[in-house]
N, C-alpha and C positions, 0 to 999 in steps of 0.2 A: 504494500500500500504506500502510495506517495505521500510524503509529509508536506504539510502546508508550509510554503516558504517563510511565512511570517513567524513560524515556530523557531527558525534559525535566528531571525532577528531578535526574538524574545530571549533566546539563549545568550546572544551577544550582550543585550541590554542587562540581563541579570548578572552575567559574569563580570561585566564592567562595574556594576553597582557593588558587587561583592568585593572587588579589588579596592574600590574607594573606601569601603568599610574596613577592610583589613589594614589599610595604611593610614587611616584617619588618626591624626594626632602624632604621627611619627615624622621624624626627620630622616634624612638619608642615612645618617650614622646608625640610628635605631633600626632602620630597615635592614641595613647590611649586617647588623649584629644578631639578627633573628632568623635562624635557618627555618623556623616554623612559618613565619610570615612570608619569607622569600618563596618557600615551596608552595604555599597557598596561592600567592600572586602568580607564580609561574604556571600553576595548574589552570587557573582561570584564564590566563592568556592563551594557553593551549586550547581551551574550550572555545574562546573567541575565534581563534584562527581556524579551528576545525569546523565550527558552525559556518563561517564565511566560505570555507572551501566547499562545503555541502551546498550552501545557497548558490554559489557560483555554478555548480554543476546542474542544479535544479532550475534556477531562474537567473541566468547571467545578466539580463537587463536589470533586474532588481539589485543584484550584487553590485552592479556598476554605480548604483545610487548611494552606496555606502562609501564615504570618503576613505581613501587609503586602504581599501579592502585587500588589495594585493600585498601591500606592506604588512598588514596584519597577518595574512597567511604566511608570508615569508618569516615573520617574527615567530610564529608558531613552529615552523620548521626548524628554525635556529634553536629554539628552546628544547625541542625533542631530539634533534640530531646533533646539535652542537653543544649539548649540556656540559661537556668537559671543559669547554673554553668560554663559558658564559660570562658576560660582562655584567655583573650585578648592578653597578652604578647606571649602566645603560637601561636595564630593566626598570630601575627606579625612575629614570628620566621619562621613559615611555609611560609608566604608570601615572606620573604626576603632570606631564605636559601633553602627551599625545592621546591618552585615554579619555580625558574629559570631553574633548570635542567629538570623539567617536561615539561616546555614550550619548551625548546630546543629539547627535545626528540620527542615530538609530532609534532613540526614543521618539524623535519628531517623525521619522519615517513610519514607525509603528502607529503613531497617533493618526497620521494621514491615511494609512491603509485600513485602519479600523479593525475590529475583532474578526476572528476567523468565522 
């Protein structure tokens, strides 16, 4: 059975919100000092990238409406396949600078598309 493309956007939105919750109140040093938080953030980024990969397969036109969707997919691949040389300060930068606009864009897109 084919999954509704909006479900992938919902997954992105929820994972982005989770990351924001995980890092709330932390600075970069606190983030870097917490393997637990880093692992949780990385996992949610993996979910974001995988959801966008699946969305791109199912509905490429809709995926194109997600800003930087290809970059998010590439970041997921780096987290999974390049874990041994992962740059944790870069993950922090993505979480604090790149993720909020992605979260806002996906939330607005979901609002525009309406419920399934």
